Phi, psi and omega in degrees: 000150188255171180244043181268165182260337175238118187300144174262166177304131179078007177237122177289140179260118185236154171295162183067041178290164190250137178277139179290146174240198197293149183274128173272122181282146184274145170271129181293135181296140172277141179296132192245169185274195181307133181274142182249157174293138183265171172260162176299136174245111175301087203048206190282336188284337194278354183301312185292307186293339172291317180298316176303317176304339188256014183235160183259097180234045183304331177291355185254006191295312186296317180298309187285326177300325174299336179279338189284140169239138177231160181231135180274079180303315185297311176302315180300321181271337179077214181259349185279066189216160176297152181298148169288156183258161182237022180273357186086002175276164178212149173245131182234131167269113179255120192239133167257128189244145184259033174313141173265008178279164170051220188300348186271341179314311185279342183277322179280334187078179183068197186241162175280101183264012180081008181234162170215166180224153181280103183286340179211134183222126192220135171256125184254114175260118175259118179291163180301140179090351174042051167245355173208169182214147167248127188247120177250116172272133180257118175294128187302341187258001178291143182271125188231176161261104183277129182281163175304144172210158177248126182274189191290338178272354184096001175291141174264131185238120185297164178284159193215141179256159178045050173265154171285137187307314187289348175294341184297315182290314186291345177266320189221030179054208188301322181291318186286328176297315176300314180303316176299314181295313176301310175300319173296316196252347186064023178243138174289127172280117167284332184215166184217129175228136178230142160224157184248182188301302192297325172296317176302318191285317179297319178299322173289326175296316184287343170283343178098012177100165172233134185273130183224155162244136174246131177273356177219157177294139174239126178225116182212095171305327181294327171263004172070042183234134184211105180225132176274164179300136176144196179259145192218145159256112180268133174276180187301327180285319177296314181296326174297318179296328178293325187272354176251353184294136167253312191276343190289332178214172172061217184263010176084003186260166182292338173299320170296324177295323177302314184297319177295318174306315187285329175288322179293320176302315187287322178300311177301321174293324182296333186253356189302334184274357182276359192277355165083025193287333184284351177257001187225071185311312179302309184300326172300309172307315178300314182297308184295321181295313183295316180300315186286335171288334190271343183265144159240135189233169166289162181302333178302336180246009189287018180224161176292326178296323181291312188294312182299319173296319175302300187297321189299330182279359183254004191297341183267008176260124175232184184303319185282349175260017185246127167258127183237119182224170177250141183305127182305117177224171173219150179299144185289103175308339178273336182199113189291352176277356180232167173241160175237155175291130178274088200305314182310303194288316181303322188292327170315312183297311188295320187291320178300312176291327181292326178259016174060032184249164173295147178281120183289146181309326187291337180299325183249358177291131174076022178253166182288132177222157180278181184250053179242016185294134176077359182286324182234133177212166182299145173282000000 
């Protein structure tokens, strides 16, 4: 998010904008050895969790369990939800939040106003057999009908019309975000994962950075990002700037930023097993400690044992077996800073996932997309 005073086309203007700080220079990527297939990373946070899931660290269980934060989504939402599927597939809602509390204050700028928004939202659909995944990014600026929802503390929040999608999290936290996604898609969310800015930055640093290639220069002082075209190993601050930039590439819209996020996640998936954790016990411990502090989960994943079991079932999924799309939308004719759901095409996406099928290409053809295709790719 930027700190401008006048919104540009496709860029929403919201309260709590951030003042720029120092610009991070990209490091040229060092040559690496043979690439190995990575595990699925449920958005960015699960990198540490997946590695943890494949390692024997029983002596750390008590410490790591104490790090975890979880939300009882099932209790908050009750029974008025889509039915669970019994075909072996799973849906996970993954959110990146921009809370301004704690360690995020210096990353986001401004003051802690007690609110947060879902800066990034993805539905990760794990297909039957757990050998492939479909990921649907939901633009934060989508205008929706937000349902009535109950937060984790029992507070009831009324329904709202013409609301921005990311207001659901700001209004009622994780439970309201899940309720809104289920209302929007008709899909039951089996799990929930959330990471905030500071957690994301620390995870990338603990992983030793992420290798990407940029085909164009990316300059965005608002996101503290300065990268020349070429190969780079991004540290945590640079990675955060990349997945948050609006002005560095394309048309300056949230849709372009989503394309960057998807490219970054594939790069992360491709290299997560290259970090040499099995020969570095200290690095493993540090990563596990950072990962479990960084994430908030639903109560079903609220223990290290549960996370290990969940991650262990994803070992067959790599970047090559992930399909990533943006929920079909069009620019709102009433407000160029917002988008609206392309209902017919969106229904094709939801129907495909409900029936555990691949998302048809026709579902996203001729829908609004940002202009960031091909700017970033895995190295």
